[in-house]
PDB file of N, H, CA, C and O in Angstrom:
ATOM      1  N   UNK A   1       1.076  -1.554   0.279  1.00  0.00           N
ATOM      2  CA  UNK A   1      -0.137  -0.205  -0.232  1.00  0.00           C
ATOM      3  C   UNK A   1       0.816   1.528   0.002  1.00  0.00           C
ATOM      4  O   UNK A   1       1.534   1.925   0.919  1.00  0.00           O
ATOM      5  N   UNK A   2       0.331   2.240  -1.419  1.00  0.00           N
ATOM      6  H   UNK A   2      -0.253   1.917  -2.164  1.00  0.00           H
ATOM      7  CA  UNK A   2       1.463   3.265  -0.796  1.00  0.00           C
ATOM      8  C   UNK A   2       1.057   4.088   0.142  1.00  0.00           C
ATOM      9  O   UNK A   2      -0.150   4.262   0.305  1.00  0.00           O
ATOM     10  N   UNK A   3       2.453   5.055   1.306  1.00  0.00           N
ATOM     11  H   UNK A   3       3.434   4.913   1.173  1.00  0.00           H
ATOM     12  CA  UNK A   3       1.687   5.943   1.717  1.00  0.00           C
ATOM     13  C   UNK A   3       2.186   7.341   2.250  1.00  0.00           C
ATOM     14  O   UNK A   3       1.704   8.209   2.978  1.00  0.00           O
ATOM     15  N   UNK A   4       3.519   7.148   1.472  1.00  0.00           N
ATOM     16  H   UNK A   4       3.911   6.443   0.880  1.00  0.00           H
ATOM     17  CA  UNK A   4       4.122   8.917   1.078  1.00  0.00           C
ATOM     18  C   UNK A   4       4.647   9.145   0.508  1.00  0.00           C
ATOM     19  O   UNK A   4       5.343   8.419  -0.202  1.00  0.00           O
ATOM     20  N   UNK A   5       4.553  10.739   0.540  1.00  0.00           N
ATOM     21  H   UNK A   5       3.988  11.329   1.117  1.00  0.00           H
ATOM     22  CA  UNK A   5       5.161  11.428  -0.709  1.00  0.00           C
ATOM     23  C   UNK A   5       6.640  12.294  -0.077  1.00  0.00           C
ATOM     24  O   UNK A   5       7.529  12.758  -0.793  1.00  0.00           O
ATOM     25  N   UNK A   6       6.603  12.331   1.096  1.00  0.00           N
ATOM     26  H   UNK A   6       5.881  11.954   1.677  1.00  0.00           H
ATOM     27  CA  UNK A   6       8.178  13.073   2.293  1.00  0.00           C
ATOM     28  C   UNK A   6       8.396  12.422   2.727  1.00  0.00           C
ATOM     29  O   UNK A   6       7.600  11.782   3.415  1.00  0.00           O
ATOM     30  N   UNK A   7       9.705  12.140   2.599  1.00  0.00           N
ATOM     31  H   UNK A   7      10.352  12.659   2.040  1.00  0.00           H
ATOM     32  CA  UNK A   7       9.526  11.845   4.671  1.00  0.00           C
ATOM     33  C   UNK A   7      10.618  11.912   4.902  1.00  0.00           C
ATOM     34  O   UNK A   7      11.463  11.824   4.011  1.00  0.00           O
ATOM     35  N   UNK A   8      11.010  12.142   6.552  1.00  0.00           N
ATOM     36  H   UNK A   8      10.323  12.214   7.276  1.00  0.00           H
ATOM     37  CA  UNK A   8      11.494  13.548   6.769  1.00  0.00           C
ATOM     38  C   UNK A   8      12.120  12.441   8.546  1.00  0.00           C
ATOM     39  O   UNK A   8      11.441  11.804   9.351  1.00  0.00           O
ATOM     40  N   UNK A   9      13.105  12.610   8.502  1.00  0.00           N
ATOM     41  H   UNK A   9      13.657  13.128   7.848  1.00  0.00           H
ATOM     42  CA  UNK A   9      14.113  11.465   9.776  1.00  0.00           C
ATOM     43  C   UNK A   9      14.626  12.058  10.831  1.00  0.00           C
ATOM     44  O   UNK A   9      15.720  12.515  10.501  1.00  0.00           O
ATOM     45  N   UNK A  10      14.355  12.316  12.095  1.00  0.00           N
ATOM     46  H   UNK A  10      13.466  11.945  12.363  1.00  0.00           H
ATOM     47  CA  UNK A  10      15.686  12.472  13.049  1.00  0.00           C
ATOM     48  C   UNK A  10      15.472  12.737  13.949  1.00  0.00           C
ATOM     49  O   UNK A  10      14.394  13.292  14.162  1.00  0.00           O
ATOM     50  N   UNK A  11      16.502  12.458  15.126  1.00  0.00           N
ATOM     51  H   UNK A  11      17.378  12.008  14.953  1.00  0.00           H
ATOM     52  CA  UNK A  11      16.119  12.502  16.756  1.00  0.00           C
ATOM     53  C   UNK A  11      15.962  13.381  17.327  1.00  0.00           C
ATOM     54  O   UNK A  11      17.006  13.870  17.760  1.00  0.00           O
ATOM     55  N   UNK A  12      14.637  14.132  17.695  1.00  0.00           N
ATOM     56  H   UNK A  12      13.789  13.734  17.344  1.00  0.00           H
ATOM     57  CA  UNK A  12      14.430  14.963  18.595  1.00  0.00           C
ATOM     58  C   UNK A  12      14.364  15.081  19.937  1.00  0.00           C
ATOM     59  O   UNK A  12      14.839  14.038  20.388  1.00  0.00           O
ATOM     60  N   UNK A  13      13.893  16.083  21.179  1.00  0.00           N
ATOM     61  H   UNK A  13      13.507  16.930  20.813  1.00  0.00           H
ATOM     62  CA  UNK A  13      13.535  15.869  22.839  1.00  0.00           C
ATOM     63  C   UNK A  13      12.951  15.979  22.600  1.00  0.00           C
ATOM     64  O   UNK A  13      12.935  16.610  21.543  1.00  0.00           O
ATOM     65  N   UNK A  14      11.081  15.382  23.432  1.00  0.00           N
ATOM     66  H   UNK A  14      11.095  14.870  24.290  1.00  0.00           H
ATOM     67  CA  UNK A  14      10.187  15.485  23.845  1.00  0.00           C
ATOM     68  C   UNK A  14       9.611  17.047  23.547  1.00  0.00           C
ATOM     69  O   UNK A  14       8.596  17.297  22.896  1.00  0.00           O
ATOM     70  N   UNK A  15      10.417  17.936  24.118  1.00  0.00           N
ATOM     71  H   UNK A  15      11.241  17.732  24.647  1.00  0.00           H
ATOM     72  CA  UNK A  15      10.113  19.085  23.635  1.00  0.00           C
ATOM     73  C   UNK A  15       9.698  19.530  22.525  1.00  0.00           C
ATOM     74  O   UNK A  15       8.631  20.105  22.313  1.00  0.00           O
ATOM     75  N   UNK A  16      10.653  19.238  21.677  1.00  0.00           N
ATOM     76  H   UNK A  16      11.520  18.770  21.849  1.00  0.00           H
ATOM     77  CA  UNK A  16      10.866  19.675  20.448  1.00  0.00           C
ATOM     78  C   UNK A  16      10.122  18.876  19.047  1.00  0.00           C
ATOM     79  O   UNK A  16       9.990  19.112  17.846  1.00  0.00           O
ATOM     80  N   UNK A  17       9.757  17.841  19.982  1.00  0.00           N
ATOM     81  H   UNK A  17       9.863  17.650  20.958  1.00  0.00           H
ATOM     82  CA  UNK A  17       8.365  16.835  19.478  1.00  0.00           C
ATOM     83  C   UNK A  17       7.197  18.186  19.414  1.00  0.00           C
ATOM     84  O   UNK A  17       6.578  18.486  18.393  1.00  0.00           O
ATOM     85  N   UNK A  18       7.119  18.622  20.233  1.00  0.00           N
ATOM     86  H   UNK A  18       7.622  18.379  21.063  1.00  0.00           H
ATOM     87  CA  UNK A  18       5.884  18.941  20.886  1.00  0.00           C
ATOM     88  C   UNK A  18       5.863  20.053  20.139  1.00  0.00           C
ATOM     89  O   UNK A  18       4.754  20.587  20.120  1.00  0.00           O
ATOM     90  N   UNK A  19       6.950  20.752  19.329  1.00  0.00           N
ATOM     91  H   UNK A  19       7.851  20.318  19.344  1.00  0.00           H
ATOM     92  CA  UNK A  19       6.384  22.345  19.260  1.00  0.00           C
ATOM     93  C   UNK A  19       6.595  22.227  18.035  1.00  0.00           C
ATOM     94  O   UNK A  19       6.601  23.282  17.401  1.00  0.00           O
ATOM     95  N   UNK A  20       6.916  20.519  17.028  1.00  0.00           N
ATOM     96  H   UNK A  20       6.910  19.661  17.543  1.00  0.00           H
ATOM     97  CA  UNK A  20       6.991  20.274  15.798  1.00  0.00           C
ATOM     98  C   UNK A  20       5.219  19.808  15.765  1.00  0.00           C
ATOM     99  O   UNK A  20       4.452  20.303  14.939  1.00  0.00           O
ATOM    100  N   UNK A  21       4.887  19.043  16.547  1.00  0.00           N
ATOM    101  H   UNK A  21       5.510  18.641  17.218  1.00  0.00           H
ATOM    102  CA  UNK A  21       3.972  18.773  16.378  1.00  0.00           C
ATOM    103  C   UNK A  21       2.581  19.945  16.235  1.00  0.00           C
ATOM    104  O   UNK A  21       1.668  19.807  15.420  1.00  0.00           O
ATOM    105  N   UNK A  22       2.684  20.943  17.107  1.00  0.00           N
ATOM    106  H   UNK A  22       3.425  21.055  17.769  1.00  0.00           H
ATOM    107  CA  UNK A  22       1.838  22.372  17.322  1.00  0.00           C
ATOM    108  C   UNK A  22       2.349  23.089  16.180  1.00  0.00           C
ATOM    109  O   UNK A  22       2.076  24.270  16.395  1.00  0.00           O
ATOM    110  N   UNK A  23       3.091  22.961  14.816  1.00  0.00           N
ATOM    111  H   UNK A  23       3.313  22.002  14.642  1.00  0.00           H
ATOM    112  CA  UNK A  23       3.867  23.674  13.882  1.00  0.00           C
ATOM    113  C   UNK A  23       2.807  23.102  12.834  1.00  0.00           C
ATOM    114  O   UNK A  23       2.019  23.729  12.126  1.00  0.00           O
ATOM    115  N   UNK A  24       3.024  21.696  12.946  1.00  0.00           N
ATOM    116  H   UNK A  24       3.665  21.187  13.521  1.00  0.00           H
ATOM    117  CA  UNK A  24       1.767  20.789  12.111  1.00  0.00           C
ATOM    118  C   UNK A  24       0.590  21.114  12.180  1.00  0.00           C
ATOM    119  O   UNK A  24       0.207  21.584  11.108  1.00  0.00           O
ATOM    120  N   UNK A  25      -0.289  21.080  13.066  1.00  0.00           N
ATOM    121  H   UNK A  25       0.022  20.698  13.936  1.00  0.00           H
ATOM    122  CA  UNK A  25      -1.184  21.223  13.299  1.00  0.00           C
ATOM    123  C   UNK A  25      -1.993  21.913  12.861  1.00  0.00           C
ATOM    124  O   UNK A  25      -3.152  21.640  12.546  1.00  0.00           O
ATOM    125  N   UNK A  26      -0.852  23.887  12.749  1.00  0.00           N
ATOM    126  H   UNK A  26       0.089  24.109  13.005  1.00  0.00           H
ATOM    127  CA  UNK A  26      -1.181  25.306  12.665  1.00  0.00           C
ATOM    128  C   UNK A  26      -1.478  25.348  11.078  1.00  0.00           C
ATOM    129  O   UNK A  26      -2.112  26.177  10.426  1.00  0.00           O
ATOM    130  N   UNK A  27      -0.616  23.846  10.563  1.00  0.00           N
ATOM    131  H   UNK A  27      -0.101  23.172  11.092  1.00  0.00           H
ATOM    132  CA  UNK A  27      -0.392  24.147   8.337  1.00  0.00           C
ATOM    133  C   UNK A  27      -1.266  23.913   8.142  1.00  0.00           C
ATOM    134  O   UNK A  27      -2.183  24.666   7.815  1.00  0.00           O
ATOM    135  N   UNK A  28      -1.283  22.369   8.326  1.00  0.00           N
ATOM    136  H   UNK A  28      -0.538  21.757   8.591  1.00  0.00           H
ATOM    137  CA  UNK A  28      -2.660  21.689   7.577  1.00  0.00           C
ATOM    138  C   UNK A  28      -3.602  21.236   7.686  1.00  0.00           C
ATOM    139  O   UNK A  28      -4.031  20.975   8.810  1.00  0.00           O
ATOM    140  N   UNK A  29      -4.504  20.881   6.244  1.00  0.00           N
ATOM    141  H   UNK A  29      -4.156  21.093   5.330  1.00  0.00           H
ATOM    142  CA  UNK A  29      -5.652  20.623   6.120  1.00  0.00           C
ATOM    143  C   UNK A  29      -5.864  19.018   7.335  1.00  0.00           C
ATOM    144  O   UNK A  29      -5.512  17.854   7.142  1.00  0.00           O
ATOM    145  N   UNK A  30      -6.402  19.506   8.247  1.00  0.00           N
ATOM    146  H   UNK A  30      -6.688  20.452   8.403  1.00  0.00           H
ATOM    147  CA  UNK A  30      -6.594  17.841   8.961  1.00  0.00           C
ATOM    148  C   UNK A  30      -7.685  17.293   8.337  1.00  0.00           C
ATOM    149  O   UNK A  30      -7.857  16.113   8.639  1.00  0.00           O
ATOM    150  N   UNK A  31      -9.112  18.121   6.957  1.00  0.00           N
ATOM    151  H   UNK A  31      -8.972  19.080   6.712  1.00  0.00           H
ATOM    152  CA  UNK A  31      -9.916  17.280   6.629  1.00  0.00           C
ATOM    153  C   UNK A  31      -9.150  16.811   5.327  1.00  0.00           C
ATOM    154  O   UNK A  31      -9.950  16.405   4.484  1.00  0.00           O
ATOM    155  N   UNK A  32      -7.954  16.755   4.957  1.00  0.00           N
ATOM    156  H   UNK A  32      -7.304  17.085   5.641  1.00  0.00           H
ATOM    157  CA  UNK A  32      -7.382  16.403   3.754  1.00  0.00           C
ATOM    158  C   UNK A  32      -5.692  15.647   3.653  1.00  0.00           C
ATOM    159  O   UNK A  32      -5.225  14.867   2.823  1.00  0.00           O
ATOM    160  N   UNK A  33      -5.043  16.324   4.972  1.00  0.00           N
ATOM    161  H   UNK A  33      -5.422  16.957   5.646  1.00  0.00           H
ATOM    162  CA  UNK A  33      -3.613  15.953   5.017  1.00  0.00           C
ATOM    163  C   UNK A  33      -3.636  15.098   5.502  1.00  0.00           C
ATOM    164  O   UNK A  33      -4.733  14.826   5.990  1.00  0.00           O
ATOM    165  N   UNK A  34      -2.632  14.204   5.695  1.00  0.00           N
ATOM    166  H   UNK A  34      -1.741  14.425   5.298  1.00  0.00           H
ATOM    167  CA  UNK A  34      -1.819  13.262   6.538  1.00  0.00           C
ATOM    168  C   UNK A  34      -0.917  13.494   7.148  1.00  0.00           C
ATOM    169  O   UNK A  34      -0.612  14.625   6.771  1.00  0.00           O
ATOM    170  N   UNK A  35       0.074  13.064   8.196  1.00  0.00           N
ATOM    171  H   UNK A  35      -0.174  12.145   8.502  1.00  0.00           H
ATOM    172  CA  UNK A  35       1.075  12.895   8.816  1.00  0.00           C
ATOM    173  C   UNK A  35       1.106  11.899  10.288  1.00  0.00           C
ATOM    174  O   UNK A  35       0.666  11.962  11.436  1.00  0.00           O
ATOM    175  N   UNK A  36       1.946  10.937   9.416  1.00  0.00           N
ATOM    176  H   UNK A  36       2.304  10.886   8.484  1.00  0.00           H
ATOM    177  CA  UNK A  36       2.576   9.990  10.263  1.00  0.00           C
ATOM    178  C   UNK A  36       4.068  10.475  11.109  1.00  0.00           C
ATOM    179  O   UNK A  36       5.161  10.815  10.656  1.00  0.00           O
ATOM    180  N   UNK A  37       3.569  10.336  12.525  1.00  0.00           N
ATOM    181  H   UNK A  37       2.681  10.059  12.893  1.00  0.00           H
ATOM    182  CA  UNK A  37       5.365  10.024  12.903  1.00  0.00           C
ATOM    183  C   UNK A  37       4.969   8.880  14.170  1.00  0.00           C
ATOM    184  O   UNK A  37       4.042   8.546  14.908  1.00  0.00           O
ATOM    185  N   UNK A  38       6.444   8.545  13.818  1.00  0.00           N
ATOM    186  H   UNK A  38       7.197   8.816  13.219  1.00  0.00           H
ATOM    187  CA  UNK A  38       6.402   7.065  14.957  1.00  0.00           C
ATOM    188  C   UNK A  38       7.879   7.627  15.958  1.00  0.00           C
ATOM    189  O   UNK A  38       8.982   8.126  15.738  1.00  0.00           O
ATOM    190  N   UNK A  39       7.090   7.188  17.098  1.00  0.00           N
ATOM    191  H   UNK A  39       6.193   6.783  17.277  1.00  0.00           H
ATOM    192  CA  UNK A  39       8.276   7.353  18.252  1.00  0.00           C
ATOM    193  C   UNK A  39       8.536   6.634  18.284  1.00  0.00           C
ATOM    194  O   UNK A  39       7.810   5.838  17.688  1.00  0.00           O
ATOM    195  N   UNK A  40      10.039   5.912  19.090  1.00  0.00           N
ATOM    196  H   UNK A  40      10.629   6.558  19.573  1.00  0.00           H
ATOM    197  CA  UNK A  40      10.806   4.831  19.852  1.00  0.00           C
ATOM    198  C   UNK A  40      11.104   5.119  21.150  1.00  0.00           C
ATOM    199  O   UNK A  40      11.878   5.925  21.667  1.00  0.00           O
ATOM    200  N   UNK A  41      10.340   4.305  21.580  1.00  0.00           N
ATOM    201  H   UNK A  41       9.711   3.650  21.160  1.00  0.00           H
ATOM    202  CA  UNK A  41      11.088   4.221  23.222  1.00  0.00           C
ATOM    203  C   UNK A  41      11.722   2.978  23.519  1.00  0.00           C
ATOM    204  O   UNK A  41      11.651   2.245  24.505  1.00  0.00           O
ATOM    205  N   UNK A  42      12.220   2.918  22.679  1.00  0.00           N
ATOM    206  H   UNK A  42      12.278   3.514  21.878  1.00  0.00           H
ATOM    207  CA  UNK A  42      14.032   1.508  22.558  1.00  0.00           C
ATOM    208  C   UNK A  42      13.722   0.919  21.372  1.00  0.00           C
ATOM    209  O   UNK A  42      12.676   1.235  20.805  1.00  0.00           O
ATOM    210  N   UNK A  43      14.466   0.109  20.902  1.00  0.00           N
ATOM    211  H   UNK A  43      15.316  -0.148  21.363  1.00  0.00           H
ATOM    212  CA  UNK A  43      14.684  -0.675  19.813  1.00  0.00           C
ATOM    213  C   UNK A  43      13.632  -1.250  19.310  1.00  0.00           C
ATOM    214  O   UNK A  43      13.265  -1.318  18.137  1.00  0.00           O
ATOM    215  N   UNK A  44      13.082  -1.735  20.441  1.00  0.00           N
ATOM    216  H   UNK A  44      13.380  -1.680  21.394  1.00  0.00           H
ATOM    217  CA  UNK A  44      11.997  -2.725  20.064  1.00  0.00           C
ATOM    218  C   UNK A  44      10.599  -2.413  19.985  1.00  0.00           C
ATOM    219  O   UNK A  44       9.745  -3.036  19.353  1.00  0.00           O
ATOM    220  N   UNK A  45      10.437  -1.273  20.766  1.00  0.00           N
ATOM    221  H   UNK A  45      11.131  -0.767  21.279  1.00  0.00           H
ATOM    222  CA  UNK A  45       9.183  -0.474  21.063  1.00  0.00           C
ATOM    223  C   UNK A  45       8.957   0.833  19.937  1.00  0.00           C
ATOM    224  O   UNK A  45       9.693   1.805  19.763  1.00  0.00           O
ATOM    225  N   UNK A  46       7.924   0.552  19.387  1.00  0.00           N
ATOM    226  H   UNK A  46       7.326  -0.238  19.528  1.00  0.00           H
ATOM    227  CA  UNK A  46       7.683   2.045  18.542  1.00  0.00           C
ATOM    228  C   UNK A  46       5.934   2.550  18.948  1.00  0.00           C
ATOM    229  O   UNK A  46       5.080   1.812  19.440  1.00  0.00           O
ATOM    230  N   UNK A  47       5.821   3.560  18.682  1.00  0.00           N
ATOM    231  H   UNK A  47       6.515   4.159  18.282  1.00  0.00           H
ATOM    232  CA  UNK A  47       4.424   3.804  18.714  1.00  0.00           C
ATOM    233  C   UNK A  47       4.125   4.522  16.579  1.00  0.00           C
ATOM    234  O   UNK A  47       4.839   5.019  15.709  1.00  0.00           O
ATOM    235  N   UNK A  48       2.570   4.086  16.734  1.00  0.00           N
ATOM    236  H   UNK A  48       1.989   3.682  17.441  1.00  0.00           H
ATOM    237  CA  UNK A  48       2.910   5.078  15.012  1.00  0.00           C
ATOM    238  C   UNK A  48       1.384   5.995  15.435  1.00  0.00           C
ATOM    239  O   UNK A  48       0.232   5.596  15.265  1.00  0.00           O
ATOM    240  N   UNK A  49       1.726   7.003  15.886  1.00  0.00           N
ATOM    241  H   UNK A  49       2.662   7.327  16.024  1.00  0.00           H
ATOM    242  CA  UNK A  49       0.527   8.073  15.604  1.00  0.00           C
ATOM    243  C   UNK A  49       0.432   9.004  14.082  1.00  0.00           C
ATOM    244  O   UNK A  49       1.200   9.081  13.123  1.00  0.00           O
ATOM    245  N   UNK A  50      -0.559   9.482  14.314  1.00  0.00           N
ATOM    246  H   UNK A  50      -1.182   9.419  15.093  1.00  0.00           H
ATOM    247  CA  UNK A  50      -1.650   9.998  12.867  1.00  0.00           C
ATOM    248  C   UNK A  50      -1.788  11.444  13.161  1.00  0.00           C
ATOM    249  O   UNK A  50      -2.569  11.558  14.107  1.00  0.00           O
ATOM    250  N   UNK A  51      -1.339  12.656  12.731  1.00  0.00           N
ATOM    251  H   UNK A  51      -0.705  12.563  11.963  1.00  0.00           H
ATOM    252  CA  UNK A  51      -2.258  14.098  12.838  1.00  0.00           C
ATOM    253  C   UNK A  51      -2.888  14.210  11.283  1.00  0.00           C
ATOM    254  O   UNK A  51      -2.331  14.051  10.197  1.00  0.00           O
ATOM    255  N   UNK A  52      -4.221  14.536  11.608  1.00  0.00           N
ATOM    256  H   UNK A  52      -4.673  14.666  12.491  1.00  0.00           H
ATOM    257  CA  UNK A  52      -5.220  14.292  10.090  1.00  0.00           C
ATOM    258  C   UNK A  52      -6.073  13.333   9.597  1.00  0.00           C
ATOM    259  O   UNK A  52      -6.855  12.681  10.290  1.00  0.00           O
ATOM    260  N   UNK A  53      -5.917  13.229   8.286  1.00  0.00           N
ATOM    261  H   UNK A  53      -5.282  13.758   7.723  1.00  0.00           H
ATOM    262  CA  UNK A  53      -7.034  12.293   8.179  1.00  0.00           C
ATOM    263  C   UNK A  53      -5.908  10.666   7.943  1.00  0.00           C
ATOM    264  O   UNK A  53      -4.853  10.660   7.309  1.00  0.00           O
ATOM    265  N   UNK A  54      -6.441   9.626   8.547  1.00  0.00           N
ATOM    266  H   UNK A  54      -7.299   9.631   9.062  1.00  0.00           H
ATOM    267  CA  UNK A  54      -5.711   8.387   8.280  1.00  0.00           C
ATOM    268  C   UNK A  54      -6.398   7.942   7.227  1.00  0.00           C
ATOM    269  O   UNK A  54      -7.625   7.885   7.312  1.00  0.00           O
ATOM    270  N   UNK A  55      -5.579   7.452   5.765  1.00  0.00           N
ATOM    271  H   UNK A  55      -4.582   7.498   5.695  1.00  0.00           H
ATOM    272  CA  UNK A  55      -5.936   7.449   4.961  1.00  0.00           C
ATOM    273  C   UNK A  55      -5.878   5.589   4.618  1.00  0.00           C
ATOM    274  O   UNK A  55      -6.530   5.074   3.709  1.00  0.00           O
ATOM    275  N   UNK A  56      -4.996   4.844   5.527  1.00  0.00           N
ATOM    276  H   UNK A  56      -4.466   5.262   6.265  1.00  0.00           H
ATOM    277  CA  UNK A  56      -5.041   3.244   5.315  1.00  0.00           C
ATOM    278  C   UNK A  56      -5.274   3.137   6.820  1.00  0.00           C
ATOM    279  O   UNK A  56      -5.158   3.942   7.744  1.00  0.00           O
ATOM    280  N   UNK A  57      -5.651   1.827   6.738  1.00  0.00           N
ATOM    281  H   UNK A  57      -5.745   1.173   5.988  1.00  0.00           H
ATOM    282  CA  UNK A  57      -5.717   1.388   8.133  1.00  0.00           C
ATOM    283  C   UNK A  57      -4.928   0.180   7.705  1.00  0.00           C
ATOM    284  O   UNK A  57      -4.676  -0.422   6.661  1.00  0.00           O
ATOM    285  N   UNK A  58      -4.652   0.104   8.994  1.00  0.00           N
ATOM    286  H   UNK A  58      -4.857   0.593   9.842  1.00  0.00           H
ATOM    287  CA  UNK A  58      -3.149  -0.451   9.382  1.00  0.00           C
ATOM    288  C   UNK A  58      -2.884  -2.122  10.188  1.00  0.00           C
ATOM    289  O   UNK A  58      -2.385  -2.056  11.312  1.00  0.00           O
ATOM    290  N   UNK A  59      -3.117  -3.164   9.789  1.00  0.00           N
ATOM    291  H   UNK A  59      -3.522  -3.217   8.876  1.00  0.00           H
ATOM    292  CA  UNK A  59      -2.520  -3.617  11.105  1.00  0.00           C
ATOM    293  C   UNK A  59      -1.040  -3.646  11.087  1.00  0.00           C
ATOM    294  O   UNK A  59      -0.389  -2.848  10.412  1.00  0.00           O
ATOM    295  N   UNK A  60      -0.101  -5.267  12.393  1.00  0.00           N
ATOM    296  H   UNK A  60      -0.630  -5.915  12.941  1.00  0.00           H
ATOM    297  CA  UNK A  60       0.678  -5.233  11.825  1.00  0.00           C
ATOM    298  C   UNK A  60       0.692  -6.840  11.478  1.00  0.00           C
ATOM    299  O   UNK A  60       0.176  -7.895  11.847  1.00  0.00           O
ATOM    300  N   UNK A  61       1.824  -6.211  10.318  1.00  0.00           N
ATOM    301  H   UNK A  61       2.242  -5.355  10.018  1.00  0.00           H
ATOM    302  CA  UNK A  61       2.100  -7.536   9.542  1.00  0.00           C
ATOM    303  C   UNK A  61       3.895  -8.038   9.454  1.00  0.00           C
ATOM    304  O   UNK A  61       4.657  -7.334  10.115  1.00  0.00           O
ATOM    305  N   UNK A  62       4.278  -8.766   8.963  1.00  0.00           N
ATOM    306  H   UNK A  62       3.658  -9.339   8.426  1.00  0.00           H
ATOM    307  CA  UNK A  62       5.875  -9.506   9.079  1.00  0.00           C
ATOM    308  C   UNK A  62       6.000  -9.229   7.230  1.00  0.00           C
ATOM    309  O   UNK A  62       7.012  -9.575   6.621  1.00  0.00           O
TER     310      UNK A  62
END
């Protein structure tokens, strides 16, 4: 399934992430745009988060 237009990767602090999320919410059209970001608490655990529209529901798969 196709997901991306643009991909950005980097390491940020929790406070930097909060600033980024607020900035993104201020500029996206939440009825049309999707921003997906992942947070990693360790190399074995990740959380998938969506701002705006969920375009494709996903399940965990291998």
